[in-house]
C-alpha positions in Angstrom: 107.6 135.8 47.3 109.2 132.3 47.9 107.0 129.3 48.6 108.4 129.0 52.1 107.4 132.6 52.8 103.8 132.0 51.6 103.6 128.7 53.7 104.9 130.6 56.7 102.5 133.6 56.5 99.4 131.3 55.7 100.2 129.1 58.7 100.6 132.2 61.0 97.3 133.6 59.7 95.3 130.4 60.2 96.9 129.8 63.6 96.0 133.2 64.7 92.4 132.7 63.4 92.1 129.3 65.2 93.5 130.8 68.4 91.0 133.7 68.5 88.2 131.3 67.8 89.1 129.0 70.6 89.7 132.0 73.0 86.1 133.2 72.4 84.9 129.6 73.1 87.0 129.4 76.3 85.3 132.6 77.5 81.8 131.1 76.6 79.7 130.7 79.7 78.8 127.0 80.3 75.0 126.6 80.2 75.2 123.7 82.6 72.7 120.9 83.1 69.0 120.9 82.7 66.7 120.5 85.6 67.1 117.3 87.7 65.3 114.4 86.2 63.7 111.3 87.6 66.1 108.5 88.3 65.4 106.3 85.3 67.6 103.2 85.0 70.5 103.1 82.6 71.9 100.0 80.8 75.7 99.7 80.3 77.1 97.3 77.8 80.6 96.1 78.4 82.1 94.6 75.2 85.2 92.5 76.1 87.8 90.5 74.3 90.7 89.0 76.2 90.4 91.4 79.2 90.7 89.0 82.1 93.2 91.3 83.9 90.9 94.3 84.0 87.2 93.3 83.5 86.6 92.6 87.2 87.7 96.1 88.2 85.5 97.5 85.4 82.4 95.7 86.5 82.9 96.5 90.2 83.1 100.2 89.3 79.7 99.7 87.6 78.3 97.9 90.7 79.4 100.8 92.9 77.2 103.3 91.0 74.4 104.6 93.2 72.3 105.2 90.1 70.1 102.3 88.9 72.3 100.4 86.6 71.8 97.3 84.5 74.9 95.8 83.0 75.3 93.5 80.0 78.7 91.9 79.5 79.2 90.8 75.9 82.2 88.4 75.6 83.4 88.8 71.9 84.9 85.2 71.8 87.8 85.8 74.3 90.5 83.1 74.3 91.7 83.8 77.8 89.8 83.6 81.2 87.7 86.8 80.5 84.5 84.7 80.5 85.2 83.0 83.7 86.3 86.2 85.6 83.2 88.1 84.2 80.9 85.2 85.0 82.0 85.1 88.7 81.3 88.8 89.1 77.9 88.7 87.3 76.6 86.0 89.7 76.9 88.4 92.5 74.4 91.0 91.0 70.8 90.4 89.9 71.0 93.4 87.5 74.2 92.0 85.6 73.9 89.7 82.6 76.7 87.7 80.7 76.6 86.6 77.1 79.2 85.2 74.7 79.4 85.4 70.9 81.7 84.5 68.2 84.5 87.0 67.7 83.3 89.8 65.3 84.6 93.1 66.7 83.4 95.8 69.1 80.5 97.1 67.1 78.9 93.6 66.7 79.2 93.1 70.5 77.5 96.4 71.1 74.7 95.6 68.7 74.1 92.3 70.4 73.8 93.9 73.7 71.7 96.7 72.3 69.0 94.1 71.5 68.5 93.5 75.2 68.4 97.2 76.3 65.0 98.2 77.5 65.9 101.5 79.3 65.6 104.9 77.9 69.4 105.6 78.1 72.3 103.3 77.6 76.1 103.4 77.3 79.0 101.2 76.7 82.2 100.9 78.8 85.4 99.3 77.5 86.4 96.4 79.8 89.7 98.1 80.7 87.9 101.3 81.7 86.6 102.2 85.1 83.7 104.5 85.9 83.9 107.0 88.8 81.2 106.7 91.5 78.1 108.9 90.9 79.1 109.6 87.3 75.7 108.4 85.8 73.6 110.7 87.9 75.8 113.6 86.9 75.6 112.8 83.1 71.8 112.1 82.8 70.7 115.7 83.5 72.6 116.8 80.4 70.0 115.2 78.1 68.2 118.3 77.2 66.1 118.8 74.1 67.9 117.6 71.0 70.8 115.9 73.0 71.3 112.3 71.8 74.5 111.6 73.5 76.6 112.8 76.6 80.4 112.2 76.8 82.6 112.7 79.8 86.3 113.2 80.8 88.7 110.4 80.2 91.8 110.0 82.4 94.7 107.6 82.3 94.6 105.2 85.1 97.8 105.5 87.2 100.2 106.6 84.5 103.8 105.3 85.3 106.2 105.3 82.4 107.0 108.0 79.9 104.6 106.6 77.3 101.7 106.5 79.6 102.5 110.1 80.9 102.5 111.4 77.4 99.1 110.0 76.9 97.9 111.4 80.2 98.6 114.9 78.9 97.0 114.1 75.5 93.9 112.8 77.2 93.7 116.0 79.4 93.9 118.1 76.2 91.3 116.0 74.4 88.9 116.1 77.3 89.1 119.9 77.4 88.8 120.1 73.6 85.5 118.1 73.8 84.1 120.6 76.2 85.0 123.5 74.0 83.4 121.8 70.9 80.3 121.1 72.9 79.9 124.9 73.5 79.6 125.3 69.8 77.5 122.3 69.1 80.5 120.9 67.2 81.4 117.8 69.3 81.3 114.9 66.9 82.9 111.9 68.6 82.0 109.7 71.6 85.2 108.0 72.9 85.9 106.0 76.0 82.5 106.3 77.7 79.3 107.9 76.7 75.6 107.7 77.3 73.0 107.6 74.5 69.3 107.7 74.0 68.4 104.2 73.2 65.5 104.9 70.9 67.6 107.2 68.6 70.5 104.7 68.3 68.1 101.9 67.5 66.3 104.1 65.0 69.7 104.7 63.3 70.3 101.0 63.0 72.8 100.6 65.8 76.6 100.7 65.4 78.4 100.2 62.1 79.9 96.7 62.3 82.4 97.3 59.4 83.9 100.4 61.0 87.2 100.4 62.9 86.2 103.4 65.0 82.5 102.9 65.7 82.4 105.6 68.4 83.5 108.2 65.9 81.2 106.9 63.1 78.1 107.0 65.5 79.0 110.5 66.5 79.2 111.8 63.0 76.0 109.9 62.1 74.2 111.6 64.9 75.5 115.0 63.8 74.5 114.3 60.2 71.0 113.8 61.5 70.9 117.0 63.4 71.3 115.7 66.9 73.5 117.3 69.6 76.3 115.7 71.5 77.0 117.3 74.9 79.9 116.9 77.4 79.8 116.5 81.1 83.0 117.6 83.0 81.7 116.6 86.5 82.1 113.0 85.9 85.1 110.9 84.5 86.4 107.4 83.8 89.8 106.0 84.2 91.2 103.8 81.4 94.2 101.6 80.8 96.4 102.8 77.9 99.2 101.3 75.8 102.4 101.0 78.0 104.9 100.8 75.0 105.5 102.9 71.9 104.6 99.9 69.8 101.3 99.5 71.5 100.7 103.1 71.2 101.5 103.2 67.4 99.2 100.3 66.8 96.2 101.8 68.6 96.7 105.3 67.2 97.2 104.2 63.6 93.8 102.4 63.9 92.3 105.6 65.5 93.7 107.9 62.8 92.8 105.6 59.9 89.3 105.5 61.4 89.2 109.3 61.5 90.3 109.5 57.8 87.8 106.9 56.8 84.9 108.4 58.7 85.5 112.0 57.7 85.6 110.8 54.1 82.4 108.9 54.6 80.7 112.1 56.0 82.7 114.6 53.6 79.2 116.1 52.7 79.4 117.9 56.1 82.6 119.7 55.1 82.0 123.4 54.4 78.3 122.8 54.8 76.5 125.7 56.6 73.7 123.3 57.7 76.1 121.9 60.3 77.2 125.1 61.8 80.7 125.5 63.2 81.3 121.8 62.8 80.8 121.9 59.0 82.2 125.4 58.3 85.2 125.3 60.8 86.0 122.3 62.8 86.0 119.4 60.2 87.8 121.2 57.3 90.2 123.2 59.5 91.5 120.2 61.3 93.0 118.9 58.0 94.1 122.3 56.9 96.0 122.9 60.1 97.4 119.4 60.1 98.8 119.8 56.6 100.3 123.2 57.3 101.9 122.4 60.7 103.1 119.0 59.4 104.9 120.8 56.5 106.4 123.4 58.9 107.4 120.7 61.2 109.2 118.7 58.5 110.7 122.0 57.3 111.9 122.8 60.8 113.5 119.4 61.2 115.3 119.8 57.8 116.3 123.4 58.5 117.5 122.5 62.1 119.5 119.6 60.8 121.1 121.7 58.0 122.0 124.5 60.4 123.5 122.0 62.9 125.6 120.5 60.1 126.8 123.8 58.9 127.7 124.8 62.4 129.7 121.6 63.0 131.6 122.2 59.6 132.3 125.8 60.6 133.4 124.7 64.0 135.8 122.3 62.5 137.2 124.9 60.1 137.7 127.4 62.8 139.6 124.9 65.0 136.6 124.7 67.3 136.6 128.4 68.1 133.0 128.7 69.5 133.3 132.3 70.6 134.3 133.4 67.1 131.4 131.6 65.5 128.8 133.0 68.0 130.1 136.5 67.5 130.2 136.3 63.6 127.4 136.9 61.2 127.4 133.2 60.2 124.7 132.5 62.6 121.2 134.0 62.3 119.2 133.2 65.3 116.0 134.9 63.9 114.8 132.4 61.4 111.4 130.9 60.5 112.4 127.7 62.2 113.3 129.4 65.5 110.0 131.4 65.3 108.1 128.1 64.6 109.6 126.3 67.6 109.1 129.2 69.9 105.4 129.6 69.0 104.8 125.8 69.1 106.3 125.6 72.6 104.3 128.6 73.8 101.0 127.3 72.4 101.5 123.8 73.8 102.4 125.1 77.2 99.2 127.3 77.3 97.0 124.5 76.1 98.3 122.1 78.6 98.1 124.5 81.5 94.4 125.4 80.7 93.5 121.7 80.1 95.2 120.7 83.3 93.0 123.0 85.4 89.8 122.4 83.6 89.9 118.6 83.9 91.5 118.4 87.4 94.9 116.9 86.4 98.3 117.7 87.9 101.1 117.7 85.4 104.7 118.2 86.4 107.2 120.6 84.6 109.2 117.6 83.5 106.1 116.0 81.9 105.4 119.3 80.1 108.9 119.4 78.6 108.8 115.7 77.5 105.4 116.0 76.0 106.2 119.2 74.1 109.5 117.9 72.8 108.3 114.4 71.7 104.6 114.5 70.9 104.7 116.7 67.7 107.2 114.1 66.2 105.1 111.1 67.4 101.9 112.7 66.1 103.4 113.5 62.7 104.8 110.0 62.4 101.4 108.5 63.2 99.5 110.7 60.7 102.0 110.0 57.9 101.7 106.2 58.6 97.9 106.4 58.7 97.7 108.2 55.4 100.1 105.9 53.7 98.3 102.8 54.9 95.0 104.3 53.8 96.3 105.0 50.4 97.7 101.5 50.2 94.3 100.3 51.4 95.9 97.9 53.9 93.3 95.9 55.7 93.0 96.5 59.5 91.3 93.9 61.8 88.3 94.8 63.7 88.9 94.2 67.4 88.1 95.4 70.9 91.0 97.2 72.6 
């Protein structure tokens, strides 16, 4: 059997296995929240670096929370008017506090703010992210026994151009995936906005200041210590996203490199039964599926280009007699490449459709088509770049985005 045949059948088998696994998770009943708890105050840390355009809207979204909220703004050495804008908002509210530090990255800003947190629960909200009203009171009841962190749905704030709309679909898929992972106690990252038990995070030593994706690192650290991360789908935040491909590539390569770095750091969890589905299935299979689908995608690109080239040559030889070519045996429409593209299209469509309903998004047919056609290639390019940069050990600057 040829190598391509082996690759094809292995990919089909694993894809079928993964699909069945996630189908059983989708059908899993949501246990919901625990009993309603007392309205204990929550502290929100807002790390900010050069966010003068968005920080006021961010802080106002926190001020509108009906829940008792204390806010600590940590200016990480901004060089624009972030400090002035934040200072003006902070003056209006007794429960808001502003502090400034030398630029050192998001984790260092969070750790500084964490020193001043006295409440049982705290969270951090990026300065370009806006919290929906009443989100906190919906998230707090999820802190059942063993739960150290609660995440929520993240939505793109008013997507306009094609780059933002692609991310809007991506965020919907990611939000739904987090819910699925939480059903199996396999959620291991805390992006955008999350609430934490203050005592546990302080006991773990706070956030890793040398890490480029501190939200992923703290999630894996919590899971490695046996804590649970839950997900609340009744609340959400809106966030600003990169508006250009260049900005998107810069952000995602940092995220993907952070993912590679942190899963390597916690590689002891891979194939480890102690960590349940996260160790046995989720962590290792994400890389297995990534490798297999990337190889098939590259093969599909090569095969499609080769077929197109042969067709053009045959077209020229037959004096552009298209009907003859289509009726001849020179064209075999049933190929591995054709099958791969059809399956990829069907799976993406199904995933987007389910995610769209579960997280309350409305996605047009045109956006479906653009995402399905473009995203696999964008994602492949990002992962390849991330792995190359990691192998080259190219330094990446710690910063707040």
